[in-house]
C-alpha positions in Angstrom: 0.0 0.0 0.0 1.4 3.4 -1.1 1.9 6.1 1.5 -0.7 8.3 0.0 -3.3 5.5 -0.3 -6.3 6.0 2.0 -6.5 3.6 4.9 -10.2 2.7 5.2 -11.3 1.5 8.7 -11.1 -2.2 9.3 -14.2 -4.2 10.3 -15.0 -3.7 13.9 -13.3 -0.3 14.1 -14.9 2.1 16.6 -15.8 4.3 13.6 -17.9 1.4 12.1 -19.6 0.8 15.4 -20.2 4.5 16.3 -21.4 6.4 13.2 -20.5 9.7 14.8 -16.8 8.7 14.5 -16.8 8.0 10.8 -16.0 11.6 9.8 -13.3 12.1 12.5 -11.7 8.8 11.5 -11.6 9.9 7.9 -10.1 13.2 9.0 -7.2 11.6 10.9 -6.3 9.5 7.8 -6.3 12.7 5.6 -4.1 14.3 8.2 -1.7 11.3 8.0 -1.3 11.9 4.2 -1.1 15.7 4.6 2.2 15.3 6.6 3.9 14.7 3.2 2.5 18.0 1.9 3.6 20.0 4.9 7.1 18.7 4.7 7.3 19.4 1.0 6.0 22.9 1.7 8.9 23.6 4.0 11.4 22.7 1.3 9.6 24.4 -1.6 9.1 27.9 -0.2 12.8 28.6 0.1 16.0 26.8 -0.9 17.7 27.5 2.4 18.0 24.9 5.1 17.9 26.1 8.7 18.1 24.3 12.0 14.4 25.1 12.5 13.7 23.1 9.3 15.5 20.1 10.7 13.7 20.3 14.0 10.3 20.7 12.4 10.8 18.0 9.9 11.9 15.7 12.7 8.7 16.5 14.6 6.7 15.9 11.4 8.4 12.5 10.8 7.7 11.5 14.3 4.1 12.8 14.0 3.5 10.8 10.8 4.6 7.6 12.5 2.5 8.3 15.7 -0.6 9.0 13.6 -0.1 5.9 11.5 0.3 3.8 14.7 -2.7 5.6 16.3 -4.9 4.7 13.3 -3.9 1.1 13.5 -4.4 0.9 17.2 -7.7 2.8 17.1 -9.2 0.5 14.5 -8.4 -2.5 16.7 -9.8 -1.0 19.9 -6.2 -1.0 21.2 -6.4 2.0 23.5 -3.5 0.7 25.6 -1.4 1.8 22.6 -3.5 4.6 21.1 -3.8 6.8 24.2 0.0 6.9 24.9 0.6 7.8 21.3 -1.6 10.9 21.9 0.6 11.7 24.9 3.7 11.5 22.7 2.2 13.7 20.1 1.4 16.4 22.8 5.0 16.0 23.9 6.1 17.2 20.4 3.6 20.1 20.4 4.8 21.7 23.6 8.4 21.6 22.5 7.6 23.2 19.1 5.5 25.8 21.0 8.6 26.7 23.1 11.0 26.7 20.2 8.7 28.9 18.1 8.3 31.5 20.8 11.9 31.6 22.0 13.8 34.8 21.7 16.3 32.8 19.5 14.4 30.0 17.9 17.3 29.0 15.7 19.5 28.5 18.7 16.9 26.3 20.4 16.6 24.2 17.2 20.4 24.1 16.8 20.9 22.9 20.4 18.2 20.3 19.8 19.8 18.8 16.7 23.2 18.9 18.4 21.8 16.5 21.0 20.8 18.7 23.9 17.6 17.4 25.5 15.0 20.0 26.5 15.2 18.9 30.1 18.8 20.2 30.0 17.8 23.6 28.5 16.6 26.5 30.6 14.0 29.2 29.9 14.6 32.9 30.3 13.7 32.6 34.0 16.4 30.0 34.5 13.9 27.1 34.9 14.8 23.7 33.4 12.5 22.8 30.5 11.1 19.6 32.0 7.7 18.4 30.9 5.8 20.2 33.6 7.5 23.5 32.7 7.0 23.0 29.0 3.3 22.3 29.6 3.0 25.4 31.7 4.5 27.6 29.1 2.4 26.1 26.3 -0.8 26.2 28.2 -1.2 30.0 27.5 -1.4 29.2 23.7 -2.9 25.6 24.0 -5.0 25.8 27.1 -6.3 22.2 26.7 -2.9 20.6 26.4 -2.3 20.4 30.2 -5.5 18.2 30.4 -4.0 15.6 28.1 -1.2 14.7 30.4 -3.4 13.7 33.4 -6.1 12.3 31.2 -3.6 9.9 29.4 -1.4 9.2 32.4 -3.6 6.3 33.4 -2.9 4.7 30.0 0.8 5.5 30.0 1.6 4.2 33.4 0.4 0.8 34.6 -2.8 1.7 36.5 -6.3 0.7 37.6 -7.5 2.1 34.2 -5.8 -0.9 32.6 -7.6 -3.2 34.9 -11.1 -1.9 34.1 -10.3 -2.0 30.4 -9.1 -5.6 30.6 -11.8 -7.1 32.8 -15.5 -7.1 32.2 -17.3 -6.8 35.6 -20.8 -8.0 36.3 -21.8 -5.5 39.0 -25.1 -7.3 39.5 -23.3 -10.3 40.9 -21.2 -8.2 43.3 -21.4 -9.1 47.0 -19.9 -7.2 49.9 -16.1 -7.6 49.8 -16.0 -8.9 46.3 -15.8 -7.6 42.8 -18.5 -9.9 41.6 -18.2 -12.0 38.5 -15.4 -10.9 36.2 -14.3 -12.0 32.7 -10.8 -11.3 31.2 -10.8 -9.6 27.8 -7.6 -10.2 25.8 -7.3 -8.3 23.5 -9.5 -5.5 24.7 -13.0 -6.1 23.5 -14.9 -3.6 21.3 -17.0 -1.4 23.6 -14.6 -2.0 26.5 -14.4 1.8 27.0 -17.3 4.2 26.6 -17.9 5.9 23.2 -17.4 9.4 24.7 -13.9 8.4 25.7 -13.1 7.0 22.3 -14.4 10.3 20.8 -12.2 12.4 23.1 -9.1 10.5 22.3 -9.7 10.6 18.5 -10.6 14.3 18.4 -7.6 15.2 20.7 -5.2 13.4 18.3 -6.7 15.4 15.4 -6.4 18.7 17.3 -2.8 18.1 18.5 -1.6 17.1 15.1 -3.3 20.0 13.4 -1.5 22.4 15.8 1.8 20.8 15.0 1.1 21.6 11.3 0.3 25.2 12.3 3.9 25.7 13.6 5.4 24.2 10.4 3.2 26.4 8.2 4.0 29.5 10.3 7.7 28.9 9.7 7.1 28.2 6.0 5.3 31.5 5.7 8.2 33.4 7.1 11.3 31.3 6.1 13.9 33.3 4.3 11.9 36.6 4.4 12.7 39.9 6.1 11.3 40.3 9.6 7.6 41.2 9.5 7.1 39.9 6.0 5.0 36.7 5.4 4.0 34.8 2.3 0.5 33.2 1.8 0.5 29.5 1.7 -2.1 26.9 0.5 -3.5 24.8 3.3 -3.0 21.0 3.2 -6.1 19.0 2.4 -7.2 17.8 5.9 -10.9 18.6 5.6 -13.5 16.0 6.2 
C-alpha cells in the first residue's frame, strides 16, 4: 500500500460501530497523508535549510509515525497503545511551542539537533525545561494541552485504568467484599471503553496534530523573508 493511499477502517473499528466517529476517523487519515505536503512545503518555499527546518521535519516525521500507529491501534480498539501515542504527540507540540516563541528559535533548534535534550535547557527565567514547565509555558497558547497529560497518564503508566479495560465486571453479581463475576478480555473487546472516551481520544489526536502543522506552516510562511514579511500558503487537504 502506497503512503498516499487511503486507509479505510477495518471491520470492527470504533468508527464502524459508532457512526458519529466516521468523519473524524476519515479526517485523521487525511491528516496522515497531509504530513507529506507539509514537509514538502517547508522545502519548496525557500531553498535555504535552517536548524528550524531540521527540528520541524523531525517532529513531522515522528508525527506521521505516531498518527499511523494511532490509526492502526484505534481501529483495533487497542487504546493501551492509542492513548500513549496521543501523549507522545502532545510532547512534540509543547516543544515546538517553546521553540517557536523563544527569543532565539534558531539556537533552540540548533541545540536540539546537536543532541541537547529539552530537560537540560533553561527558559529565560532559568527554569529547566522539564515536561511540567513546557506544559505550563504552552498552556497559554494551547489551554487544553495540560489536560492531556493527566487524562492519558492512566494509560501511559500501569494503573487501575488498565484493569477496568481488561476485565468485564458483572456488577449485579457483586457481594460485599468482592468484585463480583469478572471476565478477562484479551485483546481489549470492542466497547470496553465508553464511546465518549473514544471520541475524546480521537478528536484530541486530530487537534494536537493540526496544531503541529500550524507551527510548520507558520515557519514556511516566514522562512527566508525579512522580519515582519509573510507569504501566503495553501492549506494542506485535511478537511473531512
